C-alpha positions in Angstrom: 0.1 -0.1 0.0 1.1 3.8 -0.4 1.4 6.1 2.2 2.0 7.1 4.8 -1.2 9.4 5.0 -1.9 12.3 6.9 -5.1 13.2 8.9 -5.6 16.2 11.1 -6.8 15.7 14.6 -10.5 16.9 15.5 -11.2 17.5 12.0 -12.9 14.2 10.4 -10.9 13.6 7.2 -11.7 11.6 4.3 -8.7 10.2 2.5 -8.2 8.4 -0.8 -5.8 6.1 -0.3 -4.3 3.5 -3.2 -4.0 -0.5 -2.8 -1.4 -1.2 -5.3 -1.1 -4.8 -6.9 1.6 -6.4 -8.7 1.8 -9.8 -10.2 5.3 -11.5 -9.1 4.3 -15.0 -11.1 4.6 -16.1 -14.5 0.9 -16.8 -14.6 -2.4 -14.9 -14.8 -4.0 -14.3 -11.4 -6.9 -12.5 -9.8 -5.8 -11.6 -6.2 -8.3 -10.2 -3.8 -7.1 -8.3 -0.7 -9.0 -7.4 2.4 -8.3 -4.6 4.5 -8.3 -5.1 8.4 -10.4 -2.6 10.2 -8.9 -0.2 12.7 -10.8 1.5 15.5 -11.7 4.9 14.4 -11.1 4.4 10.7 -13.7 3.3 8.2 -12.4 1.7 5.1 -14.6 1.5 1.8 -14.4 -0.9 0.3 -13.2 -3.1 2.8 -12.0 -5.7 -0.1 -10.7 -5.1 -3.4 -9.6 -7.5 -6.4 -7.9 -7.1 -9.7 -7.0 -9.0 -12.6 -3.2 -9.4 -13.7 -2.8 -11.1 -16.7 0.9 -11.4 -16.8 4.4 -10.9 -14.7 5.2 -7.6 -13.5 1.8 -6.1 -14.3 0.5 -3.6 -11.5 -2.8 -2.1 -11.0 -4.2 0.3 -8.1 -7.4 0.6 -6.6 -8.8 3.4 -4.8 -9.7 3.1 -1.3 -11.5 5.5 0.9 -10.3 6.0 4.6 -12.8 8.0 6.7 -11.0 9.0 9.7 -12.9 9.9 12.9 -12.1 13.2 14.5 -12.0 11.6 17.8 -8.7 9.8 17.2 -5.6 11.1 19.1 -2.3 12.1 17.7 -0.6 9.2 16.7 0.1 6.5 14.0 -2.6 4.1 13.2 -1.6 1.1 10.9 -3.7 -0.4 8.3 -3.0 -4.1 6.9 -4.0 -5.7 3.6 -3.9 -9.2 3.1 -4.7 -11.7 0.2 -5.8 -15.3 0.6 -2.6 -16.5 -0.8 -0.6 -14.7 2.5 0.4 -11.8 0.6 0.4 -8.6 2.8 0.8 -4.7 2.6 1.0 -2.1 5.5 0.7 1.5 5.7 0.2 4.3 8.3 -2.4 6.9 9.0 -0.7 9.5 10.9 -3.0 11.7 12.9 -1.4 15.3 13.5 -2.6 17.9 16.2 -2.3 20.9 13.7 -4.1 24.2 13.0 -4.0 25.1 9.4 -4.6 28.9 8.5 -7.8 29.8 6.9 -7.9 31.9 3.5 -4.3 31.1 2.4 -3.6 30.3 -1.1 -0.1 29.1 -2.0 2.0 29.1 -5.4 5.0 26.7 -5.7 8.1 27.2 -7.8 9.2 23.7 -7.8 12.6 22.4 -8.5 13.3 18.6 -8.9 11.6 17.8 -5.4 7.9 17.6 -5.0 7.7 17.5 -1.1 5.8 20.8 -0.6 3.7 20.3 -3.7 2.6 17.0 -1.9 2.5 18.3 1.7 0.1 21.3 0.7 -2.9 19.0 -0.3 -2.4 16.7 2.7 -3.2 19.8 4.6 -6.3 20.8 2.2 -4.3 24.1 1.4 -5.2 25.6 -2.3 -2.0 25.6 -4.1 -0.7 25.8 -7.9 2.6 24.9 -9.5 4.2 28.1 -11.1 5.3 28.1 -14.4 7.3 30.2 -16.7 4.5 32.5 -17.7 3.3 33.1 -14.1 5.5 36.0 -13.0 3.1 38.6 -13.8 1.7 40.8 -10.8 -1.8 40.0 -11.9 -1.0 36.1 -11.4 1.2 36.1 -8.4 -1.3 38.4 -6.4 -3.6 35.6 -6.7 -1.5 33.9 -3.7 -1.0 34.9 -0.2 2.4 33.0 -0.1 4.9 32.0 -2.6 7.1 28.9 -1.8 10.6 28.8 -3.5 11.6 25.4 -3.4 15.0 23.7 -2.9 17.6 24.7 -4.9 15.1 26.4 -7.6 17.7 28.9 -8.4 19.7 26.1 -10.0 17.1 24.3 -12.2 14.4 27.1 -12.8 16.0 29.8 -15.3 12.5 31.4 -15.5 12.8 32.2 -11.8 16.3 33.5 -12.1 15.1 35.6 -15.3 11.8 36.9 -13.2 13.4 37.2 -9.5 12.5 40.9 -9.4 8.9 39.8 -10.0 9.0 37.9 -7.0 10.5 40.5 -4.8 7.8 43.0 -6.0 5.5 40.5 -4.9 6.5 40.7 -1.6 6.6 44.2 -1.6 3.1 44.4 -2.2 2.1 42.6 0.7 2.7 38.8 -0.2 5.1 36.4 1.7 8.0 34.7 0.1 9.5 31.6 1.5 12.8 30.6 -0.1 14.2 27.3 0.9 18.0 26.2 0.8 20.0 27.1 -1.8 23.7 26.0 -2.5 26.3 28.8 -2.5 27.2 28.6 -6.2 23.3 28.6 -7.2 22.7 31.8 -5.2 23.6 35.3 -5.8 23.2 38.0 -2.9 21.0 40.1 -4.7 18.3 37.4 -5.4 17.1 38.6 -1.8 15.6 41.9 -1.1 18.5 42.6 1.3 21.9 41.1 0.9 22.0 37.3 2.0 25.7 35.6 1.6 25.4 31.8 1.7 28.1 29.8 3.1 28.9 26.1 3.6 27.9 25.8 7.2 25.6 22.9 8.1 24.3 21.1 11.1 24.6 17.3 10.4 23.4 16.0 13.8 19.8 15.4 13.5 19.1 16.4 17.1 21.3 19.3 17.5 19.9 21.5 19.9 17.5 24.4 18.5 17.5 27.6 20.5 14.7 29.7 19.4 15.9 33.4 19.4 12.9 35.3 19.1 10.4 33.4 21.3 7.4 35.6 20.5 7.6 35.6 16.9 4.6 34.3 14.9 6.6 31.6 13.2 6.4 29.7 16.8 3.0 30.8 18.2 0.3 31.2 15.3 -1.6 29.3 14.8 0.3 26.6 16.3 2.3 26.9 19.7 5.6 25.2 18.9 7.0 23.3 21.9 10.4 21.9 22.3 9.6 18.4 21.6 8.4 19.6 18.2 12.2 19.6 16.9 12.7 16.1 18.3 13.0 13.0 15.8 14.4 15.0 12.9 16.1 12.7 10.2 19.4 12.9 8.2 20.7 16.6 9.3 19.2 19.8 10.7 20.1 21.8 7.5 23.1 22.9 5.2 24.3 25.9 3.4 23.6 28.1 6.1 23.8 32.1 5.4 27.0 33.1 6.8 26.2 36.8 6.6 23.2 39.0 6.0 21.8 42.5 6.2 20.8 44.1 9.2 17.1 44.1 7.9 16.8 40.5 8.8 15.9 38.9 12.1 17.6 35.5 12.7 15.0 33.3 14.4 16.7 30.0 15.1 20.2 29.0 16.5 21.5 25.5 15.7 25.1 24.0 15.7 26.9 20.6 15.8 28.8 19.8 18.8 31.7 22.3 19.4 30.8 24.6 16.3 29.3 27.8 16.2 28.1 29.0 12.8 26.3 32.1 12.3 22.7 32.0 13.3 21.5 32.1 9.7 19.5 29.3 9.1 16.1 31.1 9.3 16.1 34.8 8.4 13.1 37.0 8.1 12.7 40.5 7.0 9.7 42.6 6.1 10.2 44.1 2.5 7.5 46.7 1.9 4.2 45.5 3.0 5.2 41.9 2.9 7.7 39.1 4.3 10.7 37.6 2.9 11.7 34.5 4.9 15.0 32.5 4.0 15.5 29.2 5.7 18.3 26.6 5.2 16.8 23.9 7.6 15.7 20.6 6.0 12.1 20.9 6.1 11.6 19.0 2.9 13.0 15.8 4.4 10.8 15.9 7.7 7.7 16.9 5.8 8.3 14.1 3.4 8.4 11.8 6.7 5.1 13.5 8.0 7.1 14.6 11.2 4.4 16.2 13.3 6.3 19.1 14.4 7.5 20.3 11.3 4.2 19.9 10.0 2.9 22.5 12.6 6.0 24.8 11.9 5.3 24.6 8.2 1.3 25.7 8.9 2.7 28.5 10.7 4.9 29.7 7.9 1.8 29.8 5.7 0.5 32.2 8.1 3.3 34.5 8.1 
């Protein structure tokens, strides 16, 4: 089964899951699978069958998961099994997260699709932006523009139209720029100078120090607690800015043991009527794994 799947606590979600069958035999097969019920999650249909005529053929069947709003935050395992003993498992992860209302997000996607996959999981309206979308009329349809990881490397249209993104922020929009490598980036891409270095934090559980505890990023609409930073994978972040204009406020300090990089992993500034937020933390890896604390911080980003 595909997944994991995200459900918001207290909402009562209906999720369309996919049950995938693959023929690993040399003969035609007609497998049927039943899905074990889990308290608080209604599965419809509870059984599915397909016809696979030859080896290697695959077919997916949609299955509706109705998740009760009474479920507590946590993981709920679903298991499908055929009469021949083949099994598949997936997770429905219930997360206590408040999602800001009246937001609409434009994504300037690179080679990674994590943000574009996370937004529908949160039921946030969004669109992928292409080369013809860098007009004021088009950009102003969105409350937030997300610039994907390393987008300045692979999106020539972004490089050519970067001034349009800065003007969008000046008119009142929020721009969230995720990590870019040193040689992909020019300081003038930001509204005020940001120079990216090579500092990184490789220890997944390196301490996170919140430099501005009352900032909206840590409070609205979700109150971020210390445990929301636990359980990261791979690293905290990479290619942190080493220097920046005084217009920016650093929001987070994190470091590997014995090191002291500049606190540039999250920099925010007002630009005209809007907000420009540059962040080199590895949010995308955590969102891919449906890390609950990161989901809450990400929802707060959309409310900036």
